[in-house]
VONUDO-835623 format. One record per residue (C-alpha): residue number from 1; residue in one letter; x negated, y, z. Coordinates in steps of 0.2 Angstrom, whole numbers, plus 5000, padded with zeros to 4 digits. Layout:
N
{pt NUM A {X Y Z}}
...
***
This chain:
561
{pt 1 M {4823 4772 4525}}
{pt 2 T {4812 4785 4518}}
{pt 3 T {4811 4803 4525}}
{pt 4 S {4819 4810 4509}}
{pt 5 N {4834 4798 4511}}
{pt 6 K {4836 4802 4529}}
{pt 7 N {4837 4821 4525}}
{pt 8 N {4849 4818 4511}}
{pt 9 L {4860 4807 4522}}
{pt 10 K {4859 4821 4536}}
{pt 11 S {4864 4834 4523}}
{pt 12 L {4879 4824 4517}}
{pt 13 L {4885 4821 4535}}
{pt 14 I {4884 4839 4539}}
{pt 15 V {4894 4844 4523}}
{pt 16 V {4908 4831 4527}}
{pt 17 A {4909 4837 4545}}
{pt 18 L {4911 4855 4539}}
{pt 19 L {4924 4850 4527}}
{pt 20 L {4934 4840 4541}}
{pt 21 V {4932 4856 4553}}
{pt 22 L {4939 4867 4539}}
{pt 23 N {4953 4856 4535}}
{pt 24 V {4958 4855 4553}}
{pt 25 F {4957 4874 4555}}
{pt 26 S {4967 4877 4539}}
{pt 27 G {4982 4868 4546}}
{pt 28 Y {4983 4882 4559}}
{pt 29 F {4981 4896 4547}}
{pt 30 F {4992 4900 4532}}
{pt 31 H {4988 4913 4518}}
{pt 32 R {4991 4914 4499}}
{pt 33 F {4980 4924 4488}}
{pt 34 D {4988 4934 4474}}
{pt 35 L {4975 4938 4460}}
{pt 36 T {4987 4947 4448}}
{pt 37 N {4984 4966 4446}}
{pt 38 D {5003 4970 4450}}
{pt 39 K {5004 4958 4465}}
{pt 40 R {5018 4949 4456}}
{pt 41 Y {5018 4934 4468}}
{pt 42 T {5016 4944 4484}}
{pt 43 L {5033 4943 4493}}
{pt 44 S {5038 4959 4501}}
{pt 45 T {5040 4959 4520}}
{pt 46 I {5059 4960 4518}}
{pt 47 S {5059 4944 4508}}
{pt 48 L {5048 4935 4521}}
{pt 49 N {5060 4940 4535}}
{pt 50 I {5075 4934 4525}}
{pt 51 I {5066 4917 4522}}
{pt 52 K {5065 4915 4540}}
{pt 53 Q {5084 4915 4542}}
{pt 54 V {5084 4898 4532}}
{pt 55 Q {5085 4885 4547}}
{pt 56 N {5093 4871 4537}}
{pt 57 P {5090 4864 4519}}
{pt 58 L {5095 4877 4506}}
{pt 59 Y {5097 4868 4489}}
{pt 60 V {5095 4878 4473}}
{pt 61 K {5100 4872 4455}}
{pt 62 I {5092 4883 4441}}
{pt 63 Y {5100 4881 4424}}
{pt 64 L {5084 4886 4414}}
{pt 65 Q {5079 4869 4407}}
{pt 66 G {5079 4861 4390}}
{pt 67 D {5074 4868 4373}}
{pt 68 L {5073 4886 4377}}
{pt 69 P {5067 4901 4366}}
{pt 70 A {5050 4907 4369}}
{pt 71 E {5056 4923 4379}}
{pt 72 F {5067 4912 4391}}
{pt 73 K {5052 4899 4393}}
{pt 74 R {5043 4914 4401}}
{pt 75 L {5058 4918 4412}}
{pt 76 Q {5058 4900 4417}}
{pt 77 S {5040 4900 4421}}
{pt 78 E {5042 4916 4431}}
{pt 79 T {5057 4909 4440}}
{pt 80 R {5048 4893 4445}}
{pt 81 D {5033 4903 4451}}
{pt 82 L {5043 4914 4462}}
{pt 83 F {5053 4899 4469}}
{pt 84 E {5037 4890 4473}}
{pt 85 E {5032 4906 4482}}
{pt 86 F {5048 4906 4493}}
{pt 87 Q {5046 4887 4496}}
{pt 88 A {5028 4889 4502}}
{pt 89 Y {5034 4900 4516}}
{pt 90 N {5049 4889 4521}}
{pt 91 K {5050 4870 4516}}
{pt 92 N {5069 4871 4519}}
{pt 93 I {5071 4879 4502}}
{pt 94 V {5072 4865 4489}}
{pt 95 F {5075 4869 4470}}
{pt 96 E {5077 4860 4454}}
{pt 97 F {5078 4864 4436}}
{pt 98 V {5094 4857 4427}}
{pt 99 D {5098 4857 4408}}
{pt 100 P {5117 4858 4407}}
{pt 101 L {5117 4854 4389}}
{pt 102 E {5106 4838 4390}}
{pt 103 N {5119 4825 4389}}
{pt 104 E {5130 4829 4374}}
{pt 105 D {5145 4819 4381}}
{pt 106 E {5145 4829 4397}}
{pt 107 S {5139 4846 4391}}
{pt 108 M {5157 4853 4387}}
{pt 109 D {5163 4848 4405}}
{pt 110 N {5147 4856 4412}}
{pt 111 I {5150 4872 4402}}
{pt 112 K {5168 4872 4408}}
{pt 113 N {5163 4870 4426}}
{pt 114 L {5150 4883 4425}}
{pt 115 Y {5162 4895 4417}}
{pt 116 Q {5174 4892 4432}}
{pt 117 K {5160 4897 4444}}
{pt 118 G {5157 4913 4435}}
{pt 119 L {5141 4907 4426}}
{pt 120 T {5144 4914 4409}}
{pt 121 P {5131 4909 4395}}
{pt 122 I {5123 4920 4383}}
{pt 123 N {5121 4916 4364}}
{pt 124 I {5105 4922 4357}}
{pt 125 T {5098 4922 4339}}
{pt 126 V {5081 4912 4338}}
{pt 127 D {5070 4919 4325}}
{pt 128 D {5056 4906 4321}}
{pt 129 K {5045 4911 4306}}
{pt 130 G {5060 4919 4298}}
{pt 131 K {5072 4905 4301}}
{pt 132 Q {5086 4910 4312}}
{pt 133 S {5097 4899 4323}}
{pt 134 Q {5109 4901 4338}}
{pt 135 A {5105 4895 4355}}
{pt 136 M {5116 4895 4371}}
{pt 137 V {5107 4899 4387}}
{pt 138 F {5113 4899 4405}}
{pt 139 P {5102 4911 4414}}
{pt 140 W {5109 4907 4431}}
{pt 141 A {5105 4898 4447}}
{pt 142 I {5117 4891 4461}}
{pt 143 A {5111 4891 4480}}
{pt 144 V {5120 4880 4492}}
{pt 145 Y {5118 4882 4511}}
{pt 146 N {5129 4875 4525}}
{pt 147 N {5143 4871 4513}}
{pt 148 K {5142 4889 4506}}
{pt 149 E {5138 4893 4488}}
{pt 150 V {5132 4909 4479}}
{pt 151 N {5127 4912 4461}}
{pt 152 I {5110 4920 4457}}
{pt 153 P {5109 4930 4441}}
{pt 154 L {5092 4927 4433}}
{pt 155 L {5094 4938 4417}}
{pt 156 K {5098 4956 4419}}
{pt 157 N {5109 4964 4406}}
{pt 158 I {5101 4979 4398}}
{pt 159 M {5112 4987 4385}}
{pt 160 G {5104 4989 4368}}
{pt 161 A {5088 4981 4374}}
{pt 162 S {5080 4966 4364}}
{pt 163 T {5079 4949 4372}}
{pt 164 T {5061 4952 4376}}
{pt 165 Q {5065 4969 4385}}
{pt 166 K {5079 4960 4395}}
{pt 167 V {5067 4946 4401}}
{pt 168 I {5054 4959 4406}}
{pt 169 G {5068 4969 4416}}
{pt 170 S {5074 4952 4423}}
{pt 171 V {5057 4947 4430}}
{pt 172 Q {5056 4964 4439}}
{pt 173 H {5073 4960 4447}}
{pt 174 L {5069 4941 4451}}
{pt 175 E {5063 4944 4469}}
{pt 176 Y {5078 4955 4473}}
{pt 177 S {5091 4943 4465}}
{pt 178 I {5084 4928 4475}}
{pt 179 A {5081 4937 4491}}
{pt 180 D {5099 4945 4490}}
{pt 181 A {5107 4928 4487}}
{pt 182 I {5098 4920 4501}}
{pt 183 N {5102 4934 4513}}
{pt 184 K {5121 4933 4508}}
{pt 185 I {5122 4914 4511}}
{pt 186 T {5112 4913 4527}}
{pt 187 K {5116 4929 4536}}
{pt 188 E {5133 4931 4545}}
{pt 189 K {5142 4947 4540}}
{pt 190 Q {5140 4961 4553}}
{pt 191 K {5144 4978 4545}}
{pt 192 K {5161 4984 4540}}
{pt 193 V {5167 4994 4525}}
{pt 194 A {5183 5004 4525}}
{pt 195 V {5191 5008 4508}}
{pt 196 I {5201 5024 4512}}
{pt 197 K {5219 5024 4506}}
{pt 198 G {5234 5036 4508}}
{pt 199 N {5229 5051 4496}}
{pt 200 G {5232 5043 4479}}
{pt 201 E {5216 5033 4478}}
{pt 202 L {5213 5019 4465}}
{pt 203 Q {5223 5003 4468}}
{pt 204 D {5215 4987 4473}}
{pt 205 V {5217 4979 4456}}
{pt 206 Q {5208 4994 4448}}
{pt 207 I {5193 4991 4460}}
{pt 208 A {5194 4972 4462}}
{pt 209 K {5177 4968 4455}}
{pt 210 F {5169 4980 4466}}
{pt 211 L {5178 4974 4481}}
{pt 212 M {5174 4956 4477}}
{pt 213 Q {5155 4960 4476}}
{pt 214 V {5155 4970 4492}}
{pt 215 R {5165 4956 4501}}
{pt 216 E {5151 4944 4498}}
{pt 217 S {5140 4953 4511}}
{pt 218 Y {5151 4964 4522}}
{pt 219 H {5168 4964 4531}}
{pt 220 I {5179 4975 4520}}
{pt 221 G {5197 4981 4522}}
{pt 222 P {5209 4995 4518}}
{pt 223 F {5211 5010 4530}}
{pt 224 T {5225 5022 4527}}
{pt 225 L {5225 5040 4533}}
{pt 226 D {5244 5040 4534}}
{pt 227 S {5244 5037 4552}}
{pt 228 V {5234 5053 4556}}
{pt 229 A {5250 5063 4556}}
{pt 230 K {5257 5053 4570}}
{pt 231 N {5242 5047 4579}}
{pt 232 P {5226 5057 4574}}
{pt 233 M {5215 5051 4589}}
{pt 234 G {5220 5033 4586}}
{pt 235 S {5216 5034 4568}}
{pt 236 L {5199 5042 4572}}
{pt 237 E {5195 5029 4585}}
{pt 238 A {5200 5015 4573}}
{pt 239 L {5189 5022 4558}}
{pt 240 Q {5174 5024 4569}}
{pt 241 K {5173 5005 4571}}
{pt 242 Y {5168 5005 4553}}
{pt 243 D {5150 5008 4546}}
{pt 244 L {5155 5015 4529}}
{pt 245 A {5170 5023 4521}}
{pt 246 I {5173 5023 4503}}
{pt 247 I {5184 5036 4495}}
{pt 248 A {5188 5031 4477}}
{pt 249 K {5196 5044 4466}}
{pt 250 P {5209 5053 4478}}
{pt 251 T {5222 5062 4468}}
{pt 252 E {5233 5070 4482}}
{pt 253 T {5228 5084 4494}}
{pt 254 F {5220 5080 4511}}
{pt 255 T {5228 5088 4526}}
{pt 256 D {5217 5097 4539}}
{pt 257 S {5220 5083 4551}}
{pt 258 E {5214 5070 4539}}
{pt 259 K {5199 5080 4535}}
{pt 260 Q {5195 5081 4554}}
{pt 261 V {5196 5062 4556}}
{pt 262 L {5184 5060 4541}}
{pt 263 D {5173 5074 4547}}
{pt 264 Q {5171 5067 4564}}
{pt 265 F {5168 5050 4557}}
{pt 266 I {5153 5057 4547}}
{pt 267 V {5146 5068 4562}}
{pt 268 N {5146 5053 4573}}
{pt 269 G {5135 5043 4560}}
{pt 270 G {5148 5035 4549}}
{pt 271 K {5141 5033 4531}}
{pt 272 T {5152 5039 4516}}
{pt 273 L {5153 5035 4497}}
{pt 274 W {5163 5049 4488}}
{pt 275 L {5169 5046 4471}}
{pt 276 V {5179 5062 4467}}
{pt 277 D {5187 5070 4452}}
{pt 278 Q {5190 5089 4453}}
{pt 279 V {5198 5089 4436}}
{pt 280 N {5214 5080 4432}}
{pt 281 M {5211 5071 4415}}
{pt 282 E {5214 5053 4410}}
{pt 283 M {5208 5044 4394}}
{pt 284 D {5225 5035 4392}}
{pt 285 S {5234 5052 4391}}
{pt 286 L {5225 5055 4374}}
{pt 287 Y {5233 5041 4365}}
{pt 288 N {5248 5050 4359}}
{pt 289 D {5255 5057 4343}}
{pt 290 S {5245 5073 4344}}
{pt 291 G {5229 5065 4351}}
{pt 292 A {5227 5079 4364}}
{pt 293 T {5231 5083 4381}}
{pt 294 L {5227 5097 4394}}
{pt 295 A {5214 5095 4407}}
{pt 296 F {5217 5105 4423}}
{pt 297 P {5209 5107 4440}}
{pt 298 R {5214 5096 4454}}
{pt 299 D {5216 5103 4472}}
{pt 300 L {5211 5090 4485}}
{pt 301 N {5208 5103 4498}}
{pt 302 L {5190 5096 4501}}
{pt 303 N {5180 5111 4494}}
{pt 304 D {5177 5119 4512}}
{pt 305 M {5172 5102 4519}}
{pt 306 F {5159 5098 4504}}
{pt 307 F {5152 5116 4506}}
{pt 308 K {5148 5113 4524}}
{pt 309 Y {5139 5097 4520}}
{pt 310 G {5129 5106 4506}}
{pt 311 F {5136 5102 4489}}
{pt 312 R {5151 5108 4478}}
{pt 313 I {5160 5098 4464}}
{pt 314 N {5165 5111 4451}}
{pt 315 P {5182 5109 4442}}
{pt 316 D {5173 5108 4425}}
{pt 317 L {5170 5094 4413}}
{pt 318 V {5153 5088 4407}}
{pt 319 K {5151 5086 4388}}
{pt 320 D {5136 5076 4383}}
{pt 321 E {5128 5072 4366}}
{pt 322 Q {5123 5056 4374}}
{pt 323 G {5140 5050 4375}}
{pt 324 S {5148 5033 4374}}
{pt 325 P {5155 5024 4358}}
{pt 326 I {5174 5025 4355}}
{pt 327 K {5184 5016 4341}}
{pt 328 L {5197 5027 4333}}
{pt 329 A {5209 5024 4318}}
{pt 330 T {5204 5032 4302}}
{pt 331 G {5212 5034 4285}}
{pt 332 D {5227 5042 4278}}
{pt 333 P {5244 5040 4287}}
{pt 334 G {5254 5026 4281}}
{pt 335 S {5239 5016 4275}}
{pt 336 S {5232 5001 4284}}
{pt 337 A {5223 5007 4299}}
{pt 338 Q {5204 5006 4299}}
{pt 339 F {5194 5008 4315}}
{pt 340 Q {5177 5017 4316}}
{pt 341 D {5165 5020 4330}}
{pt 342 F {5163 5038 4336}}
{pt 343 N {5152 5046 4349}}
{pt 344 W {5164 5052 4364}}
{pt 345 K {5155 5066 4372}}
{pt 346 F {5166 5067 4387}}
{pt 347 A {5160 5050 4393}}
{pt 348 P {5142 5053 4397}}
{pt 349 Q {5130 5037 4396}}
{pt 350 V {5118 5041 4409}}
{pt 351 Y {5100 5033 4410}}
{pt 352 P {5092 5036 4427}}
{pt 353 I {5076 5046 4427}}
{pt 354 S {5074 5047 4446}}
{pt 355 K {5062 5035 4454}}
{pt 356 H {5073 5033 4470}}
{pt 357 P {5076 5014 4474}}
{pt 358 I {5095 5016 4471}}
{pt 359 V {5093 5019 4453}}
{pt 360 K {5075 5013 4448}}
{pt 361 N {5075 5000 4434}}
{pt 362 L {5094 5002 4431}}
{pt 363 G {5101 5003 4413}}
{pt 364 G {5114 5014 4406}}
{pt 365 I {5129 5020 4418}}
{pt 366 K {5145 5025 4410}}
{pt 367 F {5155 5041 4416}}
{pt 368 D {5172 5047 4411}}
{pt 369 F {5176 5065 4412}}
{pt 370 A {5163 5069 4425}}
{pt 371 N {5161 5085 4434}}
{pt 372 P {5145 5095 4438}}
{pt 373 I {5138 5095 4456}}
{pt 374 D {5130 5110 4464}}
{pt 375 T {5118 5108 4479}}
{pt 376 L {5117 5121 4492}}
{pt 377 K {5104 5126 4504}}
{pt 378 N {5108 5120 4522}}
{pt 379 G {5094 5110 4529}}
{pt 380 I {5101 5093 4522}}
{pt 381 K {5089 5084 4510}}
{pt 382 K {5097 5081 4493}}
{pt 383 T {5091 5069 4480}}
{pt 384 V {5099 5069 4462}}
{pt 385 L {5102 5051 4458}}
{pt 386 L {5110 5053 4441}}
{pt 387 Q {5111 5068 4429}}
{pt 388 S {5117 5071 4411}}
{pt 389 S {5105 5072 4397}}
{pt 390 R {5096 5088 4391}}
{pt 391 Y {5109 5090 4378}}
{pt 392 S {5124 5093 4388}}
{pt 393 K {5135 5107 4395}}
{pt 394 K {5149 5112 4406}}
{pt 395 I {5167 5115 4399}}
{pt 396 G {5178 5125 4411}}
{pt 397 S {5196 5120 4415}}
{pt 398 P {5210 5121 4411}}
{pt 399 V {5206 5116 4393}}
{pt 400 E {5213 5106 4379}}
{pt 401 I {5204 5089 4376}}
{pt 402 N {5207 5083 4358}}
{pt 403 L {5201 5066 4350}}
{pt 404 S {5197 5076 4334}}
{pt 405 S {5182 5084 4344}}
{pt 406 V {5172 5068 4339}}
{pt 407 A {5170 5076 4321}}
{pt 408 E {5163 5092 4327}}
{pt 409 T {5145 5096 4323}}
{pt 410 T {5132 5103 4335}}
{pt 411 S {5114 5108 4336}}
{pt 412 P {5101 5108 4350}}
{pt 413 N {5104 5127 4351}}
{pt 414 D {5121 5124 4358}}
{pt 415 Y {5113 5116 4374}}
{pt 416 L {5099 5128 4377}}
{pt 417 S {5096 5129 4396}}
{pt 418 K {5112 5120 4399}}
{pt 419 G {5108 5101 4401}}
{pt 420 N {5102 5090 4415}}
{pt 421 I {5118 5092 4426}}
{pt 422 P {5119 5083 4442}}
{pt 423 L {5132 5069 4443}}
{pt 424 S {5127 5060 4458}}
{pt 425 V {5118 5066 4474}}
{pt 426 L {5111 5058 4489}}
{pt 427 L {5112 5068 4505}}
{pt 428 E {5102 5064 4521}}
{pt 429 G {5101 5073 4537}}
{pt 430 S {5111 5079 4552}}
{pt 431 F {5128 5086 4546}}
{pt 432 H {5137 5100 4554}}
{pt 433 S {5155 5098 4557}}
{pt 434 M {5166 5109 4545}}
{pt 435 F {5176 5113 4560}}
{pt 436 E {5161 5120 4570}}
{pt 437 N {5167 5137 4578}}
{pt 438 R {5184 5134 4571}}
{pt 439 V {5201 5130 4578}}
{pt 440 L {5204 5111 4577}}
{pt 441 P {5219 5104 4568}}
{pt 442 F {5222 5092 4583}}
{pt 443 E {5215 5092 4600}}
{pt 444 Q {5199 5081 4602}}
{pt 445 K {5190 5080 4618}}
{pt 446 T {5176 5070 4610}}
{pt 447 F {5173 5083 4596}}
{pt 448 E {5155 5085 4590}}
{pt 449 A {5149 5100 4581}}
{pt 450 K {5133 5093 4575}}
{pt 451 G {5129 5075 4572}}
{pt 452 Q {5115 5062 4572}}
{pt 453 A {5104 5058 4557}}
{pt 454 N {5116 5051 4543}}
{pt 455 K {5118 5050 4524}}
{pt 456 M {5131 5050 4511}}
{pt 457 I {5132 5048 4492}}
{pt 458 V {5143 5059 4481}}
{pt 459 I {5148 5054 4463}}
{pt 460 S {5158 5066 4453}}
{pt 461 D {5168 5053 4444}}
{pt 462 G {5181 5042 4452}}
{pt 463 D {5182 5031 4436}}
{pt 464 L {5164 5025 4438}}
{pt 465 I {5171 5012 4451}}
{pt 466 R {5186 5007 4441}}
{pt 467 N {5186 4991 4432}}
{pt 468 Q {5197 4989 4416}}
{pt 469 L {5211 4977 4415}}
{pt 470 D {5214 4964 4401}}
{pt 471 K {5230 4961 4392}}
{pt 472 N {5236 4950 4406}}
{pt 473 F {5233 4964 4418}}
{pt 474 Q {5218 4955 4426}}
{pt 475 P {5202 4964 4430}}
{pt 476 V {5187 4963 4419}}
{pt 477 E {5169 4965 4424}}
{pt 478 L {5165 4981 4432}}
{pt 479 G {5155 4992 4419}}
{pt 480 Y {5162 4982 4404}}
{pt 481 D {5170 4993 4392}}
{pt 482 Q {5183 4984 4381}}
{pt 483 R {5184 4998 4368}}
{pt 484 S {5166 4996 4364}}
{pt 485 G {5161 4979 4370}}
{pt 486 N {5147 4986 4380}}
{pt 487 L {5142 4981 4398}}
{pt 488 Y {5135 4996 4408}}
{pt 489 D {5126 4995 4425}}
{pt 490 N {5140 5003 4435}}
{pt 491 K {5142 4988 4447}}
{pt 492 D {5123 4987 4451}}
{pt 493 F {5122 5006 4454}}
{pt 494 L {5137 5006 4466}}
{pt 495 M {5130 4990 4475}}
{pt 496 N {5114 4999 4477}}
{pt 497 C {5123 5014 4485}}
{pt 498 V {5132 5003 4497}}
{pt 499 N {5116 4993 4502}}
{pt 500 Y {5106 5009 4504}}
{pt 501 L {5119 5018 4515}}
{pt 502 L {5120 5002 4526}}
{pt 503 D {5102 4999 4527}}
{pt 504 D {5105 4981 4522}}
{pt 505 N {5088 4973 4527}}
{pt 506 G {5079 4986 4516}}
{pt 507 L {5084 4975 4501}}
{pt 508 I {5085 4990 4490}}
{pt 509 N {5067 4993 4491}}
{pt 510 I {5063 4977 4482}}
{pt 511 R {5070 4984 4467}}
{pt 512 S {5056 4997 4466}}
{pt 513 K {5043 4984 4463}}
{pt 514 D {5034 4987 4446}}
{pt 515 L {5028 4972 4436}}
{pt 516 E {5018 4971 4420}}
{pt 517 L {5023 4957 4410}}
{pt 518 P {5013 4955 4394}}
{pt 519 L {5022 4946 4380}}
{pt 520 L {5017 4942 4362}}
{pt 521 D {5023 4953 4348}}
{pt 522 K {5032 4941 4337}}
{pt 523 K {5030 4952 4322}}
{pt 524 K {5011 4954 4324}}
{pt 525 V {5010 4935 4327}}
{pt 526 Y {5019 4931 4310}}
{pt 527 E {5009 4943 4301}}
{pt 528 S {4992 4936 4307}}
{pt 529 Y {4998 4918 4309}}
{pt 530 T {4985 4910 4299}}
{pt 531 T {4971 4921 4306}}
{pt 532 T {4977 4917 4323}}
{pt 533 Q {4977 4898 4320}}
{pt 534 F {4959 4899 4313}}
{pt 535 I {4953 4909 4328}}
{pt 536 T {4961 4899 4341}}
{pt 537 I {4959 4881 4334}}
{pt 538 G {4947 4881 4319}}
{pt 539 L {4934 4892 4326}}
{pt 540 P {4931 4882 4341}}
{pt 541 L {4930 4866 4331}}
{pt 542 F {4918 4874 4319}}
{pt 543 I {4906 4880 4333}}
{pt 544 L {4907 4863 4340}}
{pt 545 A {4903 4855 4324}}
{pt 546 L {4889 4867 4321}}
{pt 547 F {4881 4863 4338}}
{pt 548 G {4882 4845 4334}}
{pt 549 V {4873 4847 4318}}
{pt 550 V {4859 4858 4325}}
{pt 551 F {4857 4847 4341}}
{pt 552 T {4855 4831 4330}}
{pt 553 F {4843 4840 4318}}
{pt 554 L {4832 4846 4333}}
{pt 555 R {4833 4829 4341}}
{pt 556 K {4827 4820 4325}}
{pt 557 K {4814 4832 4322}}
{pt 558 K {4807 4830 4340}}
{pt 559 Y {4807 4811 4340}}
{pt 560 A {4801 4809 4322}}
{pt 561 K {4783 4812 4328}}
***
């Protein structure tokens, strides 16, 4: 063997040895590189912690398969990439893509089964070079773990948005949707939520959809304050076993003893979600012969308590040009009724502008007869989560509300220096008891004047949590308005509030992730279709042919001599 061959063999053996060493060491070290600008495939620490909870096989069926429109193929691709990322960190996660419409003989049965599980499809119009057709898509997945099952929504509803915009918004929520579902199905419920009763709050059927959603992650149960009159200390001790209290649209006055129980629950670290109306006004009361009714202040005896915590809900109504649609009958009396859409300004349609994780990336949220919130200086940190538009104002009560107001004309001058009224506020800090330096309604040896670090959320509209009922008095989806057919983001907002107040694994922070998802502009593609085809297909072929001709010519010229 020559010296040259020996050196080559030696180099080859060294390279092989290095590769073997690197392969052995790579088995002990795991790292994935994300080269995207927005770090789209870099899972958050929260997601990684949730993945570690999966100790047994977790099977996921994803119903994004088949002949999908272009936008949904992008959603399919992003979903696949993200599940592969989850699977890379835990091999117990197994997923597959399924086409529920693949077999025509079984498709109807499949659709029926998915409907029963709450997986509703969407019908979209596919526009291909001016030709329109209808397509049914199931943007859902189902995860199964230890005989437990949970639905994973893959498409986020964004009212008024195009399909492309919905896909972009959905991709931003994908990690949250998947991590939240895995957390629900693998983690045992620990924290407890109390729904306060006894002061005319909303009935269970009116908040059924919210209760069902909360029940997936937390223990939840009613807690009546009626027992405070007979056994105040027993009621306080029982309430303190809960982590969060939800007060949904009370309509009856709170006694001082009931306030002391709630106050000491808060001072001792209990979280609260207040949904309070300070004006007595219901939409149903307008549907009478006159189309009008009187809105008047509601006395709940909570003003001094709220003032101590650092806020005030005023007995006014918010009137907003960015209202919600309402259908009203038009035409002369006696003729056949015709219905027309109007802008109902007493139902503000709020789009969050705050960057706080609770509201970031949410769509429209519908209010009904909301009240303004004032914040007061008392050392508590206050964050305005939701506010009315710049073209809104306060209407004092008592006042007559009339359906005929939909016909009034306004101008921007009517709202100078009046808009952006707070409708929901987050308060964080150490709350002082409203009974500090005051005589207590009932004797309490464990009374605390100042509490530990805590937080609460105030919403000045009790109807924001209310789901409507259909003709059979069954609850419809929370946020769905039967009068207009619009679906608002009320449920997502409320669940974000609950998750944030209960510090649920920091899941809420995943929502704040910003992604850039460049999609093709169909209009521009159609306008330059021929040019694009030539550049992407014809030009490379032309360059290749030109190279072949030049190469052949030079070769002949070289060897002709």
